[in-house]
Structures are given as C-alpha cells and as structure tokens.
N, C-alpha and C positions, 0 to 999 in steps of 0.2 A: 394434595397439591401436586401438579405435574412438574416435571423437571424444568420445562420451559418457563413455567410460572415462577419457580424458585429463583431463577437467575434474573428476573426482571426487577428493576429498581425504578423509582418514580422520577428522580432528577434527570433533567435533559440538557443541562448546560455543560460546556466543556472547559476543563481547566488544564489539560495536558497538551504537550506539543505533539504534532503529527509525525508519523514515522517515515523514514526514507532510507534509501541507499543500501538495501539488501538485495534487491534484484535489479533495480535501476542504479543503483542500489535502492531503488525504489523511492517512493514518498508515501508514507503510511497508509493511507487508504487509497487504494487504486481500485476499490471494489466496484463492480459493475452493477448499476441499478437501472430500473426503468423510471424515467422522470415524467411526472404527470402535472405538477404545478411548480412554479418558479421557486417557492421557498423550500423545496426539498433539498437535502444536502447534496452538494456536487461532488462527484468522485474526482480524485487526483491520481496522477502517477505517484505511487507511493511505495513505501517499503512494505514487505510482506508481513512485518511483525506488528503493525498497528491493529488495534481492535477494529472489527469490520464496520462498526457504526460510529467510529470516531469522526466527529464533524470537522469541517474546515475551520481554521483559525483565520478569519478573513479580516482585511483591513485596508479599505481604500479601493480606488478604481484601477483599471489596468495600467501597466507601465507604458510610457510613451517612447522610451529609448529604443524599444524593439517592437515593431508592429507591422501589420499588413493591412491591405485594403479590406475593410470589414463588409461582408455582404449585408444587404439592406435588412434582412429579417433576423440577423444575429443580434442579440441583446448583450451589451457589455455587462459583465458580472464582476464581483469582487475578486481581486487577484489571489486571495488566500495566502497560504504560507510559502508555497514553492513557485507559484506562477508569475510570469512577467506579462501574461495576457490571458484573459479568461472571458468566455462567452457562453450564452445559452441560446438554443433555437427551438421553437415550438412547431410541431407539425399540425396538420389540419384537424386531427382528432384530439389535440391538446397534449399529446405525448411529447416528450422532450429529449434533446441530446445536449451534451455538455462538451465544450471545446476548451482545451488548455494548451499553453505553451510554457515549457519548463526547461531551462538550461541547467546542466549539472557539470561539475568539474571533472576533468579526466575522461576516462573511457565510459564510466557509469555503467559497467556491465557490457557483455558482448551482445550483439544483436539477437543471437539465438536464445540467450538466457532471458532477455527482455520479452521476446515474442512468446516463449514458452510460459513465462509468468503470466502474460496477458491471456494466453489460451486457457490457463488454469482458472482464471477469473471468469471465463465464459463457459466453464464446464467442459473444455476440450482437452484431449490428451496431449502430452508434449509431442512436438514434431521431432522426428529424427533429423540428422544433418542433411540427408538427401531430400527429405520432405521440405525442410526449411528453405533450402536453396531454390525451391520452386514457388515459394510464397511471395517474396518481395517483388515489387514492380518499381521501375525507375520513376523518380519524380523530381521536378525542379523546385527548390526552396530558396527563394531570394537569390536566384542565379547560381545556386550551387547544387551539386548532385546529392540526392537523398534516396532513401528507400521507403516505400509505402507498403504497409501491411493491412489487409482487409480481412477481418476475422468476424465470424458470426457464431453465436451460441445462445446461451440463456442466462438470465439473472439467477444468481445463487439464492437471492432473497425471495423473488416472486415466481421464478420459473418461466417468466415471459421471455420472448425472443429479443435478444439484444445484439448489437453489432458495434464493432470498433474499427475505426480508421486510425492508424498510428504511423507517423513518419519520423524517421531518425536521420539526423544530419550530424556528421562529425566535423568539427571545426577546431582551429588551434586553441580557441578559448574554452573548449569543452564539447560535450554532447548536447544537442538540442532535441527535444521531444515535442511533437505536435500530435494532439490526440483529440478525436471526436468519439464519444461513446454515449450510447443510450438506446432508445427504441429502434428496432431493426428498420422499420419503415422510414422513420425520420432520418436516420443516418444514410440510408440508401438515397433518399431524395436530396440530401445535402452533399453527396460525394463530389459532384462537380464544383460546387461552391467552395468546398474544403480545399480541393486541388488548386483552384484559382487563388484562394487566400495564401496557400503555400508559395505560389509563384510570385505573388506581390509582396511577400514578407521582406522587411528591411532589418537586417541584423545590425546591432550596434557597430559603428565604425564604417557602415556602408554609406559613402557619399556625404557624411556629415562630420567626419573627423572624430566621432565618438568611439569609445571602446567599451568593452564589457565593464571595465572599471568605472565608467561613467553611467552605466545603465541603472535604471531605477529598480533594483532588486527589492522584493518585499522585505520588510524589516526582519522577519524570522527565517529568510532563505539561508541555507548553509553557505559558508564562505566558499568562493571559487578562487583557488589559488591564494593570492594575498588580498583578495577583495573581501572585506568584512562589512556586512550591512551596518548602517549607522546605529541601529538599535541593538546590535548583538551584545554590546558590553552590558546592557541593562537586562538582558535575558536571564531568567533564573537558571541555575545549574541543574543538571539532571539528577543531582543528589537531593535536591530539595523535596520534601514530602516523602522521603524514603522511609518505609517502616523498619522496625527492628527485626533482624533475622539472624539465625545461626547458619553460617555457610558451611556445607559439608566439606570434609577433608578431600583434597584433590581438586576442588573447584577453584579456578583462578579468576578473580574479578578483573575485568578490563574496562577500558573507557566505553561507556554505553552510548556515547555520541549524543546527538541532540534530541533523539526521539524515543529512546527507551529509558526506563527508570534504572535498570541495571542489566548487566550482561556478564555471563560467566563462561569460561572455556574449560572443558574437561578433556584431558589427554588420555588416550588408551594405548593398547598395544599396536605395533606396526604403524606408528605415526597417525593413528586414527584420532579424530577429534569430534566431540559433540559440543553443542552450545545450549545454554539456558538463557532465554530472554525474558525480561519482566517488563510489562507495560501496563498502563492504567488509563481508563476512560471514565468520564462521567456517565451516570445513568447505567443502562444495561450494556453499553458498548456495542450495540448492534444485535445482541441476543445470542443465544447458544447456537442456533441454526446457522446463522451467517458466519460465525467464527469457526465452527467446526468445518464448514464447507470451505472457508478460506484456507484453513490448515490442510484440508484434503487436496486442494489445488496445488499446494507446495510439494505434495507427494505424488502428483500426477494421477490422483484418484478422481473418480466421478463424483458429482454432487448428489447429496442425499435429501430426502424429504424430511419434514419434521418428525414423522412417525419413525423413520429409520434412524434419525439422530437420537431420538429418545431411547431407543434400544441400545445404542452404542455407548451412551453416557452412564457412568456410575457416579456415586457420591462418596466423599470422604469427610470425616469430621474435622472441623477447624475450630478455633476459639470463637465461640459465640454463634456457630451455625454450621453450614455445610458448604463444601466446594464441589463443583462438578469436574469429573476427570474423564478424559478420553485417551485411548491408546490405539494408534493406527500405524500400519506399515505400508510402505509404498516404494517409490523409486526416486533416487537422486536424479534430477533433470539434467545435471551436468555430466555425471559419470555413468549413469545407468545402474549404479550399485543399489543394493537394498538399503532403504532408510526407514527409520522408525521415529515416530513423534508421540510424545506424551504431553498432553496439555491440560492445564487446570484453569478453571474460571471461578473467580472468588468474588461474590457480591459483598461489599463492605462499605458502610457509612456513605450511602448514596453514590458510590462509585463501584466500578467493577475492575478487578485486577486480573491480568492474564499472564500465566506462566507457561513457557514452552520449552521442553527438552527435546532436541532434535539432533540426530546424528546416525552413524552406522548402527545397524540393528543390534549387534552383540554388545556394543558399548552402552547403548541406551538400556538394554536389558540389565546390565550391571548396575546402572545408576538409577533405575526406576524407583526403588525403595527409598534411596537417599533423596530423590526429587520429591516424593510424596511427603516425607518427613519434613523437608525444607518448607513446603507449602503449608503444612499443618502447624509449623512452629512460628509462622510470621505473626508479629504483634503490630497491629495497625494503629496509627495515630487517631485519637478521638476527635 
C-alpha cells in the first residue's frame, strides 16, 4: 500500500470549524485550487493551520449589509464561515474562479505577511520588502484607497496555472479582504469586472446609517471587537471532541481559538518559541500531498510532486495503525531566520488529525522526539 493510499479515508463530510487568523491571521483554508464545476469546494482566506482539504462550513446566501454591484456573469454562492459576500464565475472552457469578501478585526496581519502567505499558496517564493513594495497597485474600494495584488502561480493540488487578485482595505472597523482566485485564464478575463466591483462596493455605514455592528456576519464568523454573531453562544467549544493525550513537560497549552483543537507554546533559550498546533478534518483532509505542500509554503519552500512527497514522508507507529511524519527546514517569512517544521498526519475513525511543530530550527530539534511521543500516545474517542 502506498503512503498516499494509507492516509486516504472514505468519509467526506465536515464536522470541524475552519481555521483563521494565523496569517491573515488567515481563515483555514486559503488553498488555491483550479475550479471546474460549481460543486467543488471553494477556497477562503484562511489560517495556515487548517487541513488543505477542509471544506467550507456554508450557511445561507451572501450578506446584504455590505455588497457591491455584482457583474452579470458572477453567481452568488454561500457565504460560508468567514465571508460576508461570496461568488463564483465560470469561464468559456468551464473552468472557474471564486470571489470572496472577508472583514477581520484589527490589523489582521501586515500586508507583506498576507501577500507572502498567498504567494506560498501559489508555489511562489516570499517577496523581500523591496520586491513587495513594487507589487501593489492603487485601487478604489467603495470610495476608499486600497491596494490590489495580482499574483500568478500554480495549484499545489493539480499543478495547473492559477492566478489570484487580492485587495486589502484598512478601515476603523478592521481590515477588509477581497479576493478572486482560480484558473489563470478566468481570473485574467475577470480582472476588469473585479476592479469595477471593488469601486461599487458599499461598506456598512456608507449612506445607510448602518455599522459593522449591524452587518450580517455569518453565524460562525469570529467576533469583531464587541460584535458577536448571534449563533456564537451556541457554537461548540474548541475542547469538544478532544482526544486524551499526555502533554510533554515544558509545553504550555494556550487558547486554541475557534479553529484549532489545541495549541501549545514551547519556550527555548534566548526567548525563542515554537508552537504545536492540532487540527482535525473529516475524510482525508485534502490528502498528504496538499498538506505537505501547504506546510512547505509556510516555510517558503517550492511545491513538490506526489512522488517527491512520498520520498519525504516516513511513518511512525500509533495505537491501531500508522501516522505519516514529515520533517522540513526553511525560512521564517517574517524574520528571514531558519525555521523547521515537523508535521504528523494521523488517519483515525473516518477523520484525519494534523499535528504541526514549527519554530526555530534548534528548538524544534530539541522537541522533535517529545513531539513524536506525544503523537504516538494520543488516545482517540471511538
């Protein structure tokens, strides 16, 4: 049985929340895919720690409190977990692109961090500060100044050419992100329409007396300031469904937020820190190829083929089976320092669990054995 086959599980329904806020702070799956039919999963601005194949948690039509003039060939799509507006558009050859509008509280990461995260998803190397300063072009969004980034690369899953248009607007109520991503040709054909949509966009509070507090945030959108979506009180806590495990000495568990099952911080010498993130997805979570390439993007590394990933992955024994383990070194896209990532993919009970240890290379080397024992010792709920 191949390694790729070992990590595939049959169930395809999603039970976990989507990830956000590590790079934008992201929204869990921001993975870039080539869209061929409307029912394929739509990518979102997401946190880097969500499994690559984690589907949207959709619920309802696009919000009306914030919207723009929709081009005739854009089809309204479910808003999902983070979006206040969502669309799909099909090209002449049937290939597709996805459009999303997502507001986030505070700064939601610097522009260069977000752009370099997006570049990683397209298989592109991180841009230096001087390179980044040449990338953005001025754009008007609802009468306000924004920056538009036009990035072209390839899908980590299919290897096909993809393109991304991403606009960022900073407002008193937070950061707004407008994105079109999908087939390179479709995005190119739709760039003018996308820019016109940005110009026509109406933010909450523009001319109507509404504010972001009155906007129709999706029920599972993270709170923005004191604004808590109505369904938030009924949302399950991140501790629900957590397996039993023995936390290694020196690991400090912190609030995992809305999108991870658990998060630990490990402190080292000279104020260095590493983090261990735990997430879970139904089915195979996108498969070993997409997830390894997702992690490689976080290290500024190029994308690999399935054959190359198969050579990179090793296995370790766990209760009732095997876990796939990868160990990769790269660069911190913020500091330029050396970073290392050890990741484990664990198929279990029609779900897949993802464990990631990431931090400065010396600290990760010290913690690698403890990390492997932690993964091996987890007892999952039946």
